[in-house]
C-alpha positions, 0 to 999 in steps of 0.5 A: 126115522134114525137115531144118533147121539147128540155128541160129536163123534162118528156114529152109525144111525140106528133105524127107529121107525117109519112114517107114511105121510099119505102125501107125495106133493111138495106141499107135504114135505116136512120142513121143520121139527120140535120137541116140547120142553117136557118131551111129551110132544113132537111136531113136524111142519109142512107148508099146510099143516102141523103133524102132532105126535103124543102118547109115545114111549121112548124115542119112537115118537112115530108110534105114538097118537098122531093128529094133523093140524091144518094151517089157515094158508099155504106158505113156504113155512120154514120153522117151528118151535115150542114157546111152552107145553101148548103153544107153537111159534111158526115162521115162513119165508118171504117170497113173491110179496107174501110171507115173512111172518111169525105166527103163534098157534095154541095146541089145546 
């Protein structure tokens, strides 16, 4: 993970941390990420699961507590965002007659 300011300009990316997903399969590729409104949770999305990071300090969310939340089915999931502190919206791409939906996932 690298960090750059969220401002227009030229910057050198600052190395923060690394994360090993223990899976090299296409189904484990990260397709989206989101930060909770209070900044205390970060989620990463794959086609099969949500990776939840909590209890981190500063920008290094990868150093926090990690929990893998399996999803009910595999699809081409493309986006994730927080509705509120404990609710996620997830969408998948419509392909081969499947998908194209918006899902809600409660974290508590």
